[in-house]
C-alpha positions in Angstrom: 0.0 0.0 0.0 1.0 3.6 -0.5 2.4 5.4 2.5 1.3 8.9 1.2 -2.3 7.6 0.8 -2.3 6.0 4.2 -1.0 9.3 5.7 -3.8 11.2 3.9 -6.4 8.8 5.4 -5.0 9.6 8.9 -4.5 13.3 8.2 -0.8 13.0 8.9 1.0 16.1 7.6 3.3 15.5 4.6 5.1 17.6 2.1 3.6 15.9 -1.0 0.1 14.5 -1.1 -0.8 11.3 -2.9 -1.5 11.9 -6.6 -4.3 10.2 -8.4 -7.1 11.1 -10.8 -10.7 9.7 -10.6 -10.6 8.8 -14.3 -7.0 8.0 -14.7 -7.5 4.8 -16.8 -9.5 5.8 -19.9 -9.9 7.3 -23.3 -7.0 9.9 -23.0 -4.4 7.2 -22.5 -2.7 5.3 -25.4 -2.4 2.2 -23.3 -6.2 2.1 -23.1 -6.7 3.0 -26.7 -4.5 0.1 -27.9 -6.5 -2.4 -25.8 -9.8 -0.8 -27.1 -8.7 -1.7 -30.6 -8.9 -5.4 -29.7 -11.7 -5.5 -27.1 -15.0 -3.9 -26.4 -15.5 -1.7 -23.4 -17.7 -4.3 -21.8 -15.0 -6.9 -22.3 -12.4 -4.6 -20.7 -14.6 -4.2 -17.7 -15.9 -7.8 -17.3 -12.8 -9.7 -18.0 -10.8 -9.4 -14.7 -7.4 -9.9 -16.4 -8.2 -7.1 -18.9 -9.6 -4.8 -16.2 -6.4 -5.3 -14.2 -4.3 -4.5 -17.2 -6.2 -1.3 -17.9 -5.9 -0.1 -14.3 -2.2 -0.8 -14.2 -1.4 1.2 -17.3 -1.5 4.8 -15.8 0.4 3.7 -12.7 3.2 2.4 -14.9 3.3 5.4 -17.2 2.7 8.2 -14.7 3.7 6.7 -11.3 0.4 7.6 -9.7 0.2 6.6 -6.0 -3.1 4.8 -6.5 -4.8 2.5 -9.0 -8.6 2.5 -9.4 -10.7 -0.5 -10.3 -11.4 -0.3 -14.0 -15.2 -0.8 -14.3 -18.4 1.2 -14.8 -20.8 2.6 -12.3 -23.8 1.3 -14.2 -23.2 -2.5 -13.6 -25.5 -2.5 -10.6 -28.4 -1.4 -12.8 -27.6 -4.2 -15.3 -27.4 -6.6 -12.3 -30.9 -5.5 -11.2 -32.2 -6.5 -14.6 -32.3 -3.2 -16.5 -30.0 -4.3 -19.3 -26.9 -2.5 -20.4 -25.0 -2.0 -23.7 -22.4 0.4 -25.1 -23.4 0.8 -28.8 -21.6 4.1 -29.3 -19.8 6.6 -27.0 -22.3 6.2 -24.2 -24.3 3.6 -22.3 -27.8 2.4 -23.1 -30.2 0.7 -20.7 -32.7 -1.8 -21.8 -35.5 0.1 -20.1 -36.0 3.1 -17.9 -37.6 3.2 -14.4 -41.3 4.1 -14.1 -44.0 3.5 -11.5 -45.3 0.6 -13.6 -42.0 -1.3 -14.0 -40.5 -0.9 -10.5 -41.5 -4.5 -9.9 -39.2 -5.7 -12.7 -36.1 -5.0 -10.6 -34.4 -8.3 -9.5 -34.1 -9.2 -5.9 -30.8 -8.9 -4.1 -29.8 -12.6 -4.2 -30.2 -12.7 -7.9 -28.7 -9.3 -8.7 -25.4 -9.8 -6.8 -24.5 -12.6 -9.1 -24.1 -10.1 -11.8 -21.3 -8.2 -9.9 -19.0 -11.1 -8.8 -16.6 -10.2 -11.6 -15.6 -7.0 -9.8 -14.2 -8.9 -6.8 -11.9 -10.9 -9.1 -11.0 -7.7 -11.1 -9.9 -6.0 -7.8 -7.9 -9.1 -6.7 -6.0 -9.4 -10.0 -5.3 -5.6 -10.1 -3.8 -5.9 -6.6 -1.7 -8.8 -7.8 -0.1 -6.9 -10.7 0.3 -3.6 -8.9 3.6 -2.6 -7.3 3.6 -3.2 -3.5 4.0 0.5 -2.8 0.8 1.5 -4.6 -2.7 1.7 -3.1 -5.8 0.4 -4.7 -9.3 1.8 -4.4 -12.6 0.6 -5.7 -15.8 2.6 -6.6 -19.5 2.4 -7.0 -22.0 4.9 -8.3 -23.8 7.0 -5.7 -27.6 6.4 -5.2 -28.9 9.6 -6.8 -26.6 9.3 -9.9 -27.7 5.7 -10.5 -31.3 6.8 -10.1 -30.9 9.5 -12.8 -29.5 6.9 -15.1 -32.3 4.5 -14.3 -35.0 7.1 -15.0 -33.5 9.0 -18.0 -30.5 7.0 -19.2 -28.0 9.9 -18.5 -27.2 12.5 -16.0 -26.5 15.7 -18.0 -28.6 18.8 -18.0 -31.0 19.8 -15.2 -32.2 16.2 -14.6 -35.8 17.2 -15.3 -37.2 13.6 -15.7 -35.4 12.5 -12.5 -36.8 15.4 -10.5 -40.3 14.8 -12.0 -40.1 11.2 -10.7 -38.4 11.9 -7.4 -41.2 9.9 -5.6 -39.5 6.8 -7.0 -36.2 7.5 -5.4 -36.7 5.9 -2.0 -38.4 2.7 -3.3 -35.7 2.4 -5.9 -33.1 2.8 -3.1 -34.8 0.1 -1.1 -33.6 -2.2 -3.9 -30.4 -0.4 -4.8 -28.7 0.3 -1.5 -28.6 -3.3 -0.2 -27.1 -4.2 -3.5 -24.5 -1.5 -3.3 -23.6 -2.7 0.2 -22.9 -6.2 -1.2 -21.1 -4.8 -4.2 -18.8 -2.8 -1.9 -18.2 -5.9 0.2 -17.0 -7.7 -3.0 -14.5 -5.0 -3.7 -13.1 -5.1 -0.2 -12.9 -8.8 -0.4 -10.8 -8.4 -3.5 -8.3 -6.1 -1.8 -9.6 -2.5 -2.2 -8.3 -0.3 0.6 -11.1 2.3 0.2 -14.2 2.4 -2.0 -15.3 5.7 -3.5 -18.9 6.7 -4.0 -19.0 8.7 -7.2 -22.4 10.6 -7.0 -21.7 12.8 -10.0 -25.3 14.1 -10.4 -26.2 14.7 -6.8 -24.9 18.3 -6.8 -27.6 19.2 -9.3 -30.2 18.8 -6.5 -31.0 21.8 -4.2 -29.2 21.5 -0.8 -32.6 20.9 0.8 -33.5 18.0 -1.5 -30.0 16.6 -1.2 -30.2 16.5 2.5 -33.8 15.2 2.5 -33.3 12.5 -0.1 -29.7 11.6 -0.6 -28.2 11.9 2.9 -30.3 9.1 4.5 -29.2 6.7 1.8 -25.5 7.8 2.1 -25.9 7.3 5.9 -26.8 3.6 5.4 -23.8 3.1 3.1 -21.3 5.0 5.3 -22.4 3.4 8.5 -22.1 -0.1 6.9 -18.4 0.6 6.2 -17.4 3.2 8.9 -14.4 5.2 7.8 -13.9 3.0 4.6 -15.8 4.9 1.9 -15.0 8.1 0.1 -17.6 10.4 -1.4 -17.6 12.8 -4.3 -20.4 14.7 -5.9 -19.8 17.1 -8.7 -21.0 20.7 -7.9 -22.0 19.8 -4.3 -21.3 22.9 -2.3 -21.0 23.8 1.4 -24.8 23.8 1.9 -25.0 20.3 0.5 -22.3 18.7 2.7 -23.6 20.1 6.1 -24.6 16.8 7.7 -22.3 15.5 10.4 -21.9 12.5 8.3 -19.4 14.5 6.1 -17.3 15.8 9.0 -17.4 13.2 11.8 -15.3 10.5 10.3 -18.1 8.4 8.9 -16.5 8.7 5.5 -12.8 7.9 4.8 -12.6 11.1 2.8 -14.4 13.6 0.6 -13.9 15.0 -2.8 -14.5 18.7 -3.3 -14.0 20.9 -6.4 -12.3 24.2 -7.2 -15.3 26.2 -6.1 -14.6 25.5 -2.5 -12.2 27.4 -0.2 -10.0 24.5 0.9 -8.9 26.0 4.2 -12.5 26.4 5.4 -13.4 22.8 4.6 -10.3 21.5 6.3 -11.2 23.3 9.5 -14.7 21.8 9.5 -13.5 18.2 8.9 -12.3 16.1 11.9 -10.8 13.2 10.0 -10.1 11.6 6.6 -8.7 12.9 3.4 -9.8 15.8 1.3 -9.5 15.2 -2.5 -9.5 17.6 -5.4 -10.0 21.4 -5.2 -8.0 21.7 -8.5 -9.7 23.2 -11.6 -9.2 20.4 -14.1 -9.4 22.8 -17.0 -6.0 24.0 -16.0 -4.6 20.7 -17.2 -5.1 22.0 -20.7 -3.2 25.3 -20.1 0.3 25.8 -21.6 
């Protein structure tokens, strides 16, 4: 495991933080592009040997301190029976969630079978990684998976998802137990921390976020006290006000460049703080 990352988890002061990117294995990288010439995206994710090879590439080329499970956040929806394909540049589900078809979602015992490949992918990634590198897993956050289930994407103002917000809790009654088992699989494979990537949740008002999303996050965080990280794009200080985000329930939090980092560090009692860098600056001369 990586000492810098372990220090970050414990809030031990150090001159250089651990360096990693949330999407460090992907389309920008020649290593990935060459593999994609031979294999489909689904094959790269679901074949554990290939997933390990993709995850290893950026660590070899850029000496990142961490590797990230190479997978996709939509596989729990596929496992629940919603179908999933990648015919072009983006995903397509077989059907979208409505009041009428909620009953089509598979029960937990059936659904978890569709995610067992992730445990093996994490295990093989750990095998090929240098011993001084850390390994994290990830799953999609509840609201983000809900937006995909309802409208097949999470861009824009999420109008359809907000129109069907009454479905969120019953959907989570199916989803959150599955995510808990999914996260267990990744820890069994050797992940040190699992990130919840809730990309779309910052599009909610702070009031709705705290009313709807925080209770679901609480179930996940308390199932793995101090072992999960959380990131929600565009979530601001009025979103992350629950004690859950500052009391050590999470291993760490991601924030973006619109936060004042010093203020957030003062409010947080434990765990790492990730991000705060405007990614557009990576394209500057």
